[in-house]
C-alpha positions as a Markdown table, in Angstrom:
| # | Residue | x | y | z |
|---|---|---|---|---|
| 1 | Met | 0.0 | 0.0 | 0.0 |
| 2 | Gln | 1.3 | 3.5 | -0.9 |
| 3 | His | 1.4 | 6.0 | 1.9 |
| 4 | Ala | 0.2 | 9.6 | 1.4 |
| 5 | Leu | 3.0 | 12.1 | 1.1 |
| 6 | Thr | 3.9 | 13.8 | 4.3 |
| 7 | Pro | 2.3 | 17.3 | 4.4 |
| 8 | Phe | 4.7 | 20.2 | 4.2 |
| 9 | Thr | 4.9 | 23.9 | 3.6 |
| 10 | Phe | 7.2 | 25.5 | 1.0 |
| 11 | Ser | 7.6 | 29.3 | 0.9 |
| 12 | Thr | 10.1 | 31.4 | -1.0 |
| 13 | Val | 10.6 | 34.8 | -2.5 |
| 14 | Gln | 8.0 | 36.4 | -4.9 |
| 15 | Ser | 10.5 | 37.2 | -7.6 |
| 16 | Ile | 14.0 | 36.0 | -8.6 |
| 17 | Val | 16.0 | 38.0 | -11.3 |
| 18 | Phe | 19.2 | 36.2 | -12.3 |
| 19 | Gly | 21.9 | 36.9 | -14.8 |
| 20 | Glu | 25.1 | 38.7 | -15.7 |
| 21 | Gly | 24.5 | 42.5 | -15.6 |
| 22 | Ala | 21.2 | 42.0 | -13.7 |
| 23 | Ala | 22.2 | 44.7 | -11.1 |
| 24 | Gly | 21.8 | 47.2 | -13.9 |
| 25 | Arg | 18.1 | 46.7 | -13.7 |
| 26 | Ile | 17.7 | 47.7 | -10.1 |
| 27 | Gly | 16.2 | 51.1 | -10.9 |
| 28 | Glu | 13.8 | 49.7 | -13.5 |
| 29 | Ile | 12.6 | 47.0 | -11.0 |
| 30 | Ala | 12.2 | 49.3 | -8.1 |
| 31 | Ala | 10.4 | 52.0 | -10.1 |
| 32 | Gly | 8.2 | 49.3 | -11.8 |
| 33 | Arg | 6.9 | 48.4 | -8.3 |
| 34 | Gly | 6.0 | 51.9 | -7.5 |
| 35 | Trp | 8.6 | 52.6 | -5.0 |
| 36 | Arg | 9.7 | 56.3 | -4.5 |
| 37 | Ser | 12.0 | 56.5 | -1.8 |
| 38 | Val | 14.6 | 53.7 | -0.9 |
| 39 | Leu | 17.1 | 53.0 | 1.9 |
| 40 | Leu | 20.1 | 51.3 | 0.5 |
| 41 | Val | 21.6 | 49.0 | 3.2 |
| 42 | Thr | 25.2 | 48.0 | 2.6 |
| 43 | Asp | 28.7 | 47.9 | 4.3 |
| 44 | Pro | 31.7 | 50.3 | 4.0 |
| 45 | Gly | 33.7 | 47.8 | 1.8 |
| 46 | Leu | 31.1 | 48.0 | -1.0 |
| 47 | Val | 30.9 | 51.7 | -0.7 |
| 48 | Gly | 34.7 | 51.9 | -1.2 |
| 49 | Leu | 34.6 | 49.5 | -4.1 |
| 50 | Gly | 32.0 | 51.6 | -5.8 |
| 51 | Ile | 29.4 | 48.9 | -5.9 |
| 52 | Ala | 26.9 | 50.6 | -3.5 |
| 53 | Pro | 27.3 | 54.0 | -5.1 |
| 54 | Lys | 26.6 | 52.6 | -8.5 |
| 55 | Ala | 23.5 | 50.9 | -7.2 |
| 56 | Ala | 22.3 | 54.2 | -5.6 |
| 57 | Ala | 23.0 | 56.0 | -8.9 |
| 58 | Ala | 20.9 | 53.5 | -10.9 |
| 59 | Leu | 18.0 | 54.0 | -8.4 |
| 60 | Glu | 18.3 | 57.8 | -8.7 |
| 61 | Ala | 18.5 | 57.6 | -12.4 |
| 62 | Ala | 15.1 | 55.8 | -12.3 |
| 63 | Gly | 13.6 | 58.7 | -10.3 |
| 64 | Leu | 13.8 | 57.4 | -6.7 |
| 65 | Arg | 15.2 | 59.3 | -3.7 |
| 66 | Val | 17.9 | 57.2 | -2.1 |
| 67 | Gly | 19.4 | 57.2 | 1.4 |
| 68 | Ile | 22.3 | 55.0 | 2.1 |
| 69 | Phe | 23.1 | 53.2 | 5.4 |
| 70 | Ser | 26.6 | 51.8 | 5.2 |
| 71 | Gln | 27.4 | 50.9 | 8.7 |
| 72 | Val | 26.8 | 47.2 | 8.5 |
| 73 | Glu | 29.5 | 45.0 | 10.1 |
| 74 | Ala | 30.1 | 41.3 | 10.2 |
| 75 | Asp | 27.9 | 39.4 | 12.7 |
| 76 | Pro | 25.8 | 42.5 | 13.0 |
| 77 | Pro | 25.0 | 43.6 | 16.6 |
| 78 | Glu | 21.5 | 44.8 | 17.7 |
| 79 | His | 22.7 | 48.5 | 17.7 |
| 80 | Val | 23.4 | 48.3 | 13.9 |
| 81 | Val | 20.0 | 46.8 | 13.1 |
| 82 | Lys | 18.3 | 49.5 | 15.1 |
| 83 | Ala | 20.3 | 52.2 | 13.5 |
| 84 | Ala | 19.4 | 50.9 | 10.0 |
| 85 | Ala | 15.7 | 50.9 | 10.9 |
| 86 | Ala | 16.0 | 54.5 | 12.3 |
| 87 | Ala | 17.7 | 55.5 | 9.0 |
| 88 | Ala | 14.8 | 54.1 | 7.0 |
| 89 | Ser | 12.3 | 56.0 | 9.1 |
| 90 | Glu | 14.3 | 59.2 | 9.0 |
| 91 | Ala | 14.7 | 59.0 | 5.2 |
| 92 | Gly | 11.0 | 58.4 | 4.7 |
| 93 | Ala | 11.8 | 55.3 | 2.8 |
| 94 | Asp | 8.9 | 53.3 | 1.3 |
| 95 | Ala | 11.2 | 50.4 | 0.5 |
| 96 | Val | 14.5 | 48.9 | 1.5 |
| 97 | Val | 17.2 | 47.5 | -0.8 |
| 98 | Gly | 20.0 | 45.3 | 0.8 |
| 99 | Ile | 23.2 | 44.8 | -1.2 |
| 100 | Gly | 26.2 | 42.8 | 0.1 |
| 101 | Gly | 27.0 | 39.7 | 2.0 |
| 102 | Gly | 24.7 | 37.9 | 4.4 |
| 103 | Ser | 25.1 | 40.5 | 7.1 |
| 104 | Ser | 23.9 | 43.4 | 5.0 |
| 105 | Leu | 21.0 | 41.3 | 3.7 |
| 106 | Asp | 20.1 | 40.2 | 7.2 |
| 107 | Val | 20.2 | 43.9 | 8.5 |
| 108 | Ala | 18.1 | 45.0 | 5.5 |
| 109 | Lys | 15.4 | 42.5 | 6.3 |
| 110 | Leu | 15.1 | 43.7 | 9.9 |
| 111 | Ala | 15.3 | 47.4 | 8.9 |
| 112 | Ala | 12.4 | 46.9 | 6.6 |
| 113 | Leu | 10.4 | 45.0 | 9.4 |
| 114 | Leu | 11.2 | 47.5 | 12.2 |
| 115 | Ala | 10.8 | 50.6 | 10.1 |
| 116 | Ala | 7.1 | 49.8 | 9.6 |
| 117 | Gly | 6.8 | 50.7 | 13.3 |
| 118 | Arg | 4.7 | 47.8 | 14.6 |
| 119 | Glu | 7.3 | 45.7 | 16.4 |
| 120 | Glu | 10.4 | 45.9 | 18.5 |
| 121 | Leu | 13.5 | 43.8 | 17.9 |
| 122 | Ser | 13.5 | 42.3 | 21.4 |
| 123 | Ala | 10.0 | 40.9 | 20.7 |
| 124 | Val | 10.6 | 39.2 | 17.3 |
| 125 | Tyr | 13.6 | 36.8 | 18.2 |
| 126 | Gly | 12.6 | 33.2 | 17.6 |
| 127 | Val | 10.4 | 31.4 | 15.1 |
| 128 | Gly | 7.2 | 33.0 | 13.9 |
| 129 | Asn | 7.3 | 36.0 | 16.3 |
| 130 | Ala | 7.7 | 38.6 | 13.6 |
| 131 | Lys | 4.2 | 39.3 | 12.2 |
| 132 | Gly | 4.8 | 42.3 | 10.1 |
| 133 | Pro | 3.9 | 44.4 | 8.1 |
| 134 | Arg | 7.3 | 45.4 | 6.6 |
| 135 | Leu | 8.4 | 47.8 | 3.9 |
| 136 | Pro | 8.9 | 46.4 | 0.5 |
| 137 | Leu | 12.3 | 44.7 | 0.1 |
| 138 | Met | 14.9 | 43.8 | -2.5 |
| 139 | Leu | 18.0 | 41.9 | -1.7 |
| 140 | Ile | 21.1 | 41.7 | -3.8 |
| 141 | Pro | 23.9 | 39.2 | -2.8 |
| 142 | Thr | 27.6 | 39.9 | -3.6 |
| 143 | Thr | 28.8 | 36.6 | -2.2 |
| 144 | Ala | 27.8 | 33.1 | -3.1 |
| 145 | Gly | 27.3 | 31.8 | 0.4 |
| 146 | Thr | 24.6 | 32.7 | 2.7 |
| 147 | Gly | 21.5 | 32.4 | 0.5 |
| 148 | Ser | 20.0 | 35.2 | 2.7 |
| 149 | Glu | 18.3 | 36.7 | -0.3 |
| 150 | Val | 15.8 | 33.9 | -0.3 |
| 151 | Thr | 15.5 | 33.0 | 3.3 |
| 152 | Pro | 13.1 | 34.1 | 6.1 |
| 153 | Ile | 16.0 | 34.3 | 8.6 |
| 154 | Ser | 18.0 | 37.1 | 10.1 |
| 155 | Ile | 20.8 | 36.5 | 12.5 |
| 156 | Val | 21.8 | 39.1 | 15.1 |
| 157 | Thr | 24.6 | 39.2 | 17.6 |
| 158 | Thr | 23.1 | 40.0 | 21.1 |
| 159 | Gly | 25.2 | 41.0 | 24.0 |
| 160 | Thr | 28.9 | 40.3 | 23.4 |
| 161 | Ser | 28.8 | 37.1 | 21.5 |
| 162 | Gln | 25.4 | 35.3 | 21.6 |
| 163 | Lys | 23.6 | 34.9 | 18.1 |
| 164 | Met | 19.9 | 34.9 | 18.0 |
| 165 | Gly | 17.7 | 34.5 | 15.0 |
| 166 | Val | 14.5 | 36.2 | 13.7 |
| 167 | Val | 12.7 | 33.5 | 11.7 |
| 168 | Ser | 9.4 | 34.4 | 9.9 |
| 169 | Pro | 7.9 | 34.3 | 6.3 |
| 170 | Val | 7.5 | 38.0 | 6.7 |
| 171 | Leu | 11.3 | 38.4 | 6.1 |
| 172 | Leu | 11.1 | 36.9 | 2.7 |
| 173 | Pro | 11.9 | 39.7 | 0.2 |
| 174 | Asp | 9.7 | 40.8 | -2.7 |
| 175 | Val | 12.7 | 40.5 | -5.1 |
| 176 | Ala | 16.0 | 38.6 | -5.0 |
| 177 | Leu | 18.3 | 40.1 | -7.6 |
| 178 | Leu | 21.4 | 37.9 | -8.4 |
| 179 | Asp | 24.1 | 39.2 | -10.6 |
| 180 | Pro | 27.2 | 37.0 | -10.9 |
| 181 | Glu | 29.3 | 39.9 | -11.9 |
| 182 | Leu | 29.0 | 41.3 | -8.4 |
| 183 | Thr | 31.0 | 38.2 | -7.2 |
| 184 | Trp | 33.8 | 38.4 | -9.7 |
| 185 | Gly | 36.2 | 40.3 | -7.4 |
| 186 | Leu | 35.8 | 38.0 | -4.4 |
| 187 | Pro | 39.2 | 37.0 | -3.1 |
| 188 | Pro | 39.9 | 33.2 | -2.9 |
| 189 | Ala | 39.5 | 33.0 | 0.9 |
| 190 | Val | 36.2 | 34.6 | 0.9 |
| 191 | Thr | 35.0 | 32.5 | -2.1 |
| 192 | Ala | 36.1 | 29.4 | -0.4 |
| 193 | Ala | 34.4 | 30.2 | 3.0 |
| 194 | Thr | 31.2 | 31.4 | 1.6 |
| 195 | Gly | 31.1 | 28.5 | -0.9 |
| 196 | Val | 31.5 | 25.8 | 1.8 |
| 197 | Asp | 28.8 | 27.8 | 3.9 |
| 198 | Ala | 26.4 | 27.3 | 0.9 |
| 199 | Met | 27.2 | 23.7 | 0.4 |
| 200 | Val | 26.7 | 23.1 | 4.2 |
| 201 | His | 23.2 | 24.6 | 3.8 |
| 202 | Ala | 22.3 | 22.1 | 1.1 |
| 203 | Ile | 23.8 | 19.1 | 3.0 |
| 204 | Glu | 22.0 | 19.9 | 6.2 |
| 205 | Ala | 18.7 | 20.8 | 4.5 |
| 206 | His | 18.9 | 17.4 | 2.7 |
| 207 | Ala | 19.4 | 15.5 | 6.0 |
| 208 | Ser | 17.4 | 17.6 | 8.3 |
| 209 | Ala | 15.2 | 16.0 | 10.9 |
| 210 | Ser | 12.7 | 18.8 | 10.5 |
| 211 | Ala | 9.1 | 17.6 | 10.1 |
| 212 | Asn | 9.0 | 20.1 | 7.2 |
| 213 | Asn | 11.9 | 18.3 | 5.3 |
| 214 | Asn | 10.2 | 17.9 | 1.9 |
| 215 | Pro | 10.7 | 16.7 | -1.7 |
| 216 | Val | 11.0 | 20.3 | -3.0 |
| 217 | Ser | 13.9 | 21.2 | -0.5 |
| 218 | Arg | 15.7 | 17.9 | -1.2 |
| 219 | Ala | 15.5 | 18.5 | -4.9 |
| 220 | Leu | 16.8 | 22.0 | -4.6 |
| 221 | Ala | 19.7 | 20.8 | -2.3 |
| 222 | Arg | 20.8 | 18.2 | -4.7 |
| 223 | Glu | 20.8 | 20.6 | -7.6 |
| 224 | Ala | 22.7 | 23.2 | -5.4 |
| 225 | Leu | 25.4 | 20.6 | -4.7 |
| 226 | Arg | 25.7 | 19.6 | -8.4 |
| 227 | Leu | 26.3 | 23.1 | -9.3 |
| 228 | Met | 28.6 | 24.0 | -6.5 |
| 229 | Gly | 30.5 | 20.7 | -6.3 |
| 230 | Gly | 31.6 | 21.2 | -9.8 |
| 231 | Ala | 32.4 | 24.9 | -9.4 |
| 232 | Ile | 33.9 | 25.7 | -6.1 |
| 233 | Glu | 37.5 | 24.8 | -6.7 |
| 234 | Arg | 37.4 | 26.5 | -10.0 |
| 235 | Ala | 35.9 | 29.7 | -8.5 |
| 236 | Val | 38.5 | 29.6 | -5.7 |
| 237 | His | 41.6 | 29.0 | -7.9 |
| 238 | Asp | 40.4 | 31.1 | -11.0 |
| 239 | Gly | 38.3 | 33.9 | -9.9 |
| 240 | Ser | 37.8 | 34.9 | -13.5 |
| 241 | Asp | 35.9 | 31.7 | -14.3 |
| 242 | Arg | 32.5 | 33.3 | -15.1 |
| 243 | Ala | 30.7 | 30.0 | -15.5 |
| 244 | Ala | 32.0 | 28.8 | -12.0 |
| 245 | Arg | 31.0 | 32.2 | -10.4 |
| 246 | Ala | 27.5 | 31.9 | -12.0 |
| 247 | Asp | 27.1 | 28.3 | -10.9 |
| 248 | Met | 28.2 | 29.2 | -7.2 |
| 249 | Leu | 25.8 | 32.0 | -7.1 |
| 250 | Leu | 22.8 | 30.0 | -8.4 |
| 251 | Gly | 23.8 | 27.1 | -6.2 |
| 252 | Ser | 24.0 | 29.2 | -3.1 |
| 253 | Met | 20.5 | 30.6 | -3.8 |
| 254 | Leu | 19.0 | 27.1 | -4.4 |
| 255 | Ala | 20.5 | 26.0 | -1.2 |
| 256 | Gly | 19.0 | 28.9 | 0.6 |
| 257 | Gln | 15.6 | 28.0 | -0.7 |
| 258 | Ala | 16.2 | 24.4 | 0.6 |
| 259 | Phe | 17.2 | 25.2 | 4.1 |
| 260 | Ala | 14.7 | 28.1 | 4.4 |
| 261 | Asn | 12.1 | 25.3 | 4.4 |
| 262 | Ser | 14.1 | 22.3 | 5.7 |
| 263 | Pro | 16.2 | 24.0 | 8.4 |
| 264 | Val | 19.9 | 23.5 | 9.1 |
| 265 | Ala | 21.2 | 21.7 | 12.2 |
| 266 | Ala | 24.2 | 20.8 | 14.3 |
| 267 | Val | 26.9 | 22.2 | 11.9 |
| 268 | His | 25.5 | 25.6 | 12.2 |
| 269 | Ala | 24.7 | 25.2 | 16.0 |
| 270 | Leu | 28.4 | 24.4 | 16.6 |
| 271 | Ala | 29.6 | 27.1 | 14.2 |
| 272 | Tyr | 27.8 | 30.0 | 16.0 |
| 273 | Pro | 30.0 | 30.0 | 19.1 |
| 274 | Ile | 33.2 | 29.9 | 17.0 |
| 275 | Gly | 32.1 | 33.0 | 15.2 |
| 276 | Gly | 30.4 | 34.8 | 18.1 |
| 277 | His | 33.4 | 34.4 | 20.5 |
| 278 | Phe | 36.3 | 34.5 | 18.1 |
| 279 | His | 35.0 | 36.5 | 15.1 |
| 280 | Val | 35.8 | 33.6 | 12.7 |
| 281 | Pro | 33.8 | 34.2 | 9.4 |
| 282 | His | 30.7 | 32.2 | 9.4 |
| 283 | Gly | 31.6 | 30.0 | 6.4 |
| 284 | Leu | 34.9 | 29.1 | 7.9 |
| 285 | Ser | 33.3 | 28.4 | 11.2 |
| 286 | Asn | 31.0 | 25.9 | 9.4 |
| 287 | Ala | 34.0 | 24.3 | 7.6 |
| 288 | Leu | 35.9 | 23.8 | 10.8 |
| 289 | Val | 33.2 | 21.5 | 12.3 |
| 290 | Leu | 31.5 | 20.1 | 9.1 |
| 291 | Ser | 33.4 | 16.9 | 8.7 |
| 292 | His | 33.3 | 16.0 | 12.4 |
| 293 | Val | 29.6 | 16.6 | 12.7 |
| 294 | Leu | 29.0 | 14.4 | 9.6 |
| 295 | Arg | 31.1 | 11.7 | 11.2 |
| 296 | Phe | 28.9 | 11.8 | 14.3 |
| 297 | Asn | 25.7 | 11.9 | 12.4 |
| 298 | Ala | 26.6 | 9.1 | 10.0 |
| 299 | Glu | 25.4 | 6.5 | 12.7 |
| 300 | Thr | 21.9 | 7.5 | 11.9 |
| 301 | Ala | 22.1 | 9.6 | 8.7 |
| 302 | Gly | 24.9 | 7.8 | 6.7 |
| 303 | His | 22.3 | 6.7 | 4.0 |
| 304 | Leu | 21.3 | 10.3 | 3.5 |
| 305 | Tyr | 24.8 | 11.4 | 3.0 |
| 306 | Ala | 25.4 | 8.4 | 0.8 |
| 307 | Asp | 22.6 | 9.7 | -1.5 |
| 308 | Ile | 24.2 | 13.0 | -2.1 |
| 309 | Ala | 27.9 | 12.1 | -1.9 |
| 310 | Pro | 28.4 | 11.1 | -5.7 |
| 311 | Ile | 26.7 | 14.4 | -6.6 |
| 312 | Val | 29.6 | 16.4 | -5.2 |
| 313 | Phe | 32.3 | 13.7 | -5.6 |
| 314 | Pro | 31.4 | 11.4 | -8.7 |
| 315 | Lys | 34.3 | 9.1 | -7.8 |
| 316 | Leu | 32.2 | 7.8 | -4.8 |
| 317 | Ala | 29.4 | 6.5 | -6.9 |
| 318 | Asp | 31.0 | 2.9 | -7.1 |
| 319 | Leu | 31.2 | 2.5 | -3.4 |
| 320 | Gly | 28.5 | 0.8 | -1.3 |
| 321 | Ser | 26.0 | 2.9 | 0.6 |
| 322 | Gln | 27.7 | 2.7 | 4.0 |
| 323 | Ala | 31.1 | 3.4 | 2.5 |
| 324 | Arg | 29.9 | 6.4 | 0.6 |
| 325 | Gly | 28.4 | 7.9 | 3.6 |
| 326 | Ala | 31.5 | 7.5 | 5.5 |
| 327 | Ala | 33.8 | 8.8 | 2.6 |
| 328 | Phe | 31.7 | 11.9 | 2.2 |
| 329 | Ala | 32.9 | 13.5 | 5.4 |
| 330 | Glu | 36.5 | 12.7 | 4.4 |
| 331 | Glu | 36.1 | 14.1 | 0.9 |
| 332 | Leu | 34.5 | 17.3 | 2.3 |
| 333 | Ala | 37.5 | 17.8 | 4.6 |
| 334 | Gly | 39.8 | 17.4 | 1.6 |
| 335 | Leu | 37.8 | 19.8 | -0.4 |
| 336 | Ala | 38.0 | 22.4 | 2.3 |
| 337 | Ala | 41.8 | 22.0 | 2.5 |
| 338 | Arg | 42.2 | 22.2 | -1.3 |
| 339 | Cys | 40.3 | 25.5 | -1.1 |
| 340 | Gly | 42.8 | 26.9 | 1.4 |
| 341 | Leu | 40.6 | 26.8 | 4.5 |
| 342 | Gln | 42.2 | 26.2 | 7.9 |
| 343 | Pro | 41.5 | 22.7 | 9.1 |
| 344 | Arg | 41.6 | 23.0 | 12.9 |
| 345 | Leu | 40.2 | 25.2 | 15.6 |
| 346 | Arg | 43.6 | 25.9 | 16.9 |
| 347 | Asp | 44.6 | 27.2 | 13.4 |
| 348 | Val | 42.2 | 30.1 | 13.9 |
| 349 | Gly | 43.4 | 31.0 | 17.3 |
| 350 | Ile | 40.9 | 29.2 | 19.4 |
| 351 | Pro | 42.5 | 27.8 | 22.8 |
| 352 | Arg | 41.7 | 24.3 | 23.9 |
| 353 | Asp | 40.4 | 25.7 | 27.3 |
| 354 | Ala | 37.6 | 27.5 | 25.4 |
| 355 | Leu | 36.0 | 24.2 | 24.2 |
| 356 | Asp | 33.9 | 23.8 | 27.4 |
| 357 | Met | 32.5 | 27.3 | 27.0 |
| 358 | Met | 31.8 | 26.7 | 23.3 |
| 359 | Ala | 30.0 | 23.4 | 24.1 |
| 360 | Asp | 27.8 | 25.2 | 26.6 |
| 361 | Asp | 26.9 | 27.9 | 24.1 |
| 362 | Ala | 26.2 | 25.5 | 21.2 |
| 363 | Met | 23.6 | 23.8 | 23.4 |
| 364 | Lys | 21.6 | 27.0 | 23.6 |
| 365 | Gln | 21.0 | 26.7 | 19.8 |
| 366 | Thr | 18.0 | 24.6 | 20.3 |
| 367 | Arg | 16.2 | 26.1 | 17.2 |
| 368 | Leu | 18.9 | 24.3 | 15.2 |
| 369 | Leu | 19.8 | 21.2 | 17.2 |
| 370 | Val | 16.2 | 20.0 | 17.0 |
| 371 | Asn | 16.8 | 19.4 | 13.3 |
| 372 | Asn | 19.8 | 17.3 | 13.6 |
| 373 | Pro | 19.4 | 13.8 | 12.3 |
| 374 | Arg | 21.0 | 12.3 | 15.4 |
| 375 | Pro | 20.4 | 13.8 | 18.9 |
| 376 | Leu | 23.4 | 15.6 | 20.2 |
| 377 | Thr | 24.2 | 16.1 | 23.9 |
| 378 | Arg | 26.6 | 18.6 | 25.5 |
| 379 | Ala | 29.1 | 15.8 | 25.8 |
| 380 | Asp | 28.8 | 15.2 | 22.1 |
| 381 | Ala | 29.3 | 18.8 | 21.3 |
| 382 | Phe | 32.5 | 18.9 | 23.4 |
| 383 | Ala | 33.8 | 15.7 | 21.8 |
| 384 | Ile | 33.2 | 17.3 | 18.3 |
| 385 | Tyr | 35.0 | 20.4 | 19.2 |
| 386 | Ser | 37.8 | 18.4 | 20.6 |
| 387 | Ala | 38.1 | 16.4 | 17.4 |
| 388 | Ala | 38.1 | 19.7 | 15.5 |
| 389 | Trp | 40.7 | 21.2 | 17.7 |
């Protein structure tokens, strides 16, 4: 007897615009939606590179008033989010455009939400607590990594190091605009870290224990891994490879759509304390624990990893299922090393006596740990950190 398909919900962005030169359409798209005054949310680096000013000029050429908030920083703290929302209100913005890496896009989401004036940041942390409304929103990624342009998630650093998430369909933008040209100048280290981050999104989405793990997310995760598995080393070692850059950006977006609906798990939970306490870039934080978490999970999720292993590493196709699942973690560790990423926690300045504190903090990430395919205790978290050290 066939069983009915398990019910699920799949939500994503209203409109996706993809292609080389697509950023040149920013003014046309904004004006076509009736926007009149826009706050552009970005970071100082993109201002210095001329990318943000070029976007602002395109909006102004289409007849829009433009204010620029360029104080976004990595792992954005609460005061940056609140300042961006205040800037939107002071500018009289009727829409928000975020351009940059995941931090800029996350700040833009919350600026659009908070500037509407109905909610306070402290009240929207967690899943489903942000109700809206928000200002219209367009997100433009300049890295192939976070997938934030298609996720209903924004991560904020609270206090000195704790990261908290705002998760709500309200945060899904109206437009995700993806232009591979904006990623052409990414240095190898950033390309590698953000690329591995995107691959982790797809891997964890595919194996997620979430009740909402669904066929659409799994299909997107597999296609994301096909694209990125064949492109990441080319993009890292030859930044001018336009096809590789396009595949990475598209793959990152597809992975974002996957984990937005079938959420990530222990890799991210253990990565957050690394970034929060030691300011290690998020993608590298994921890479440092990825293979160790997969080895831990293989006891219950080895068959899930075996399904996707040959997509990334075709040479594994001839192995049996159990062997493929075990080899997947080893091959991912080798991939990270070939891309130039540091392999151990000690290599990024994390002392061994910090592992207890990190294990304590990782266990606070219950929103993520509940999705792990194998239950993970505090002792398990410490053991994984120890193996990664």
